[in-house]
N, C-alpha and C positions, 0 to 999 in steps of 0.2 A: 443958452439952450432953452428952446421954447417948451413948457409944459404940455404934456399930452392932455388932450380934451377928449372926453367920450364922444363918440358919433352920436347924433341924434337917435331915437328909438324908431324914428320914421322910415331912415334908410334900411334898418333890419327888417322892418314890415314889408318894405317895398321889394327888397331882395328875395325875402320868403314867398312873397306873393307871385313874383315874376317865375321863380322856379316851379311853384305849383301850377301856375298857369301854363308853363311850357310842358310839364310832364302830362297835365290833362289834355292839352291839345295833341299831344304825341299819342296818347292812348285813343282818343276819338278818331284821329286820322287812321291809326292802325285798325280799329274796329270798322270804320267805314269802308277802308280798302277790302278787309276780309269779306264784308257783306257784299261788296260790288264782284270781288273774285268768285264768290260762291254763286251769284245770281249769273256770272258770266259763263260758268261752267256746268251748271246743274239746273237743267229744265224742271225737274220736280220742285226744286226750291223757288224757281220762277213762278210755278203755279200755286204753291203755298203763299207767295207772296201776292199773287194775283187775286186768290181767293179772300185774304185777309186784309191787306194794303194796297189796294189798287193804284192809288195814287203815286206810291213809290215805284211800283213797275212802269208807270207811264212815264216817270221822269228817267228811268233807267233806258227805255226805248228812246225818248227824246235825245238823250246824250249820246246813244249809239247811232242815232240818225244823223246827228251833227258831226260825230266822228267818221262815219262812212259805212257802217254796216246796218244797212236799212232792212234787212231781210229776216231779222230775228223776230220782229213782232208778227209777221206773217206765218213763219214757220211755226211758231209757238201756238198761234190761233188754229191752224190747221192740225196740229198734233193734238191739242186739247178737243177740237171738235170730233176728231175721230176717235178719241178715248171715250168721249161722251156717246157717241152713236154705238159703240162696241159694249158699253155698259147696260 
């Protein structure tokens, strides 16, 4: 019978790193989906993003135009301009 030899430490490191990377990727995916869902359902949140991070909202609109809903940008702009006029 062959004697058992310990596995190299590098494999333990690779397995631990792969598990950590998998969990980190799952958390980032869940967070990005949560932000997308909130932007998709909440106009006030889109306005907050527009005021603080306009490049993020621009990417959101571009994705929406690619998928097929191209009216969100115009409806948000008209809603926000009406809010500014009433203030």
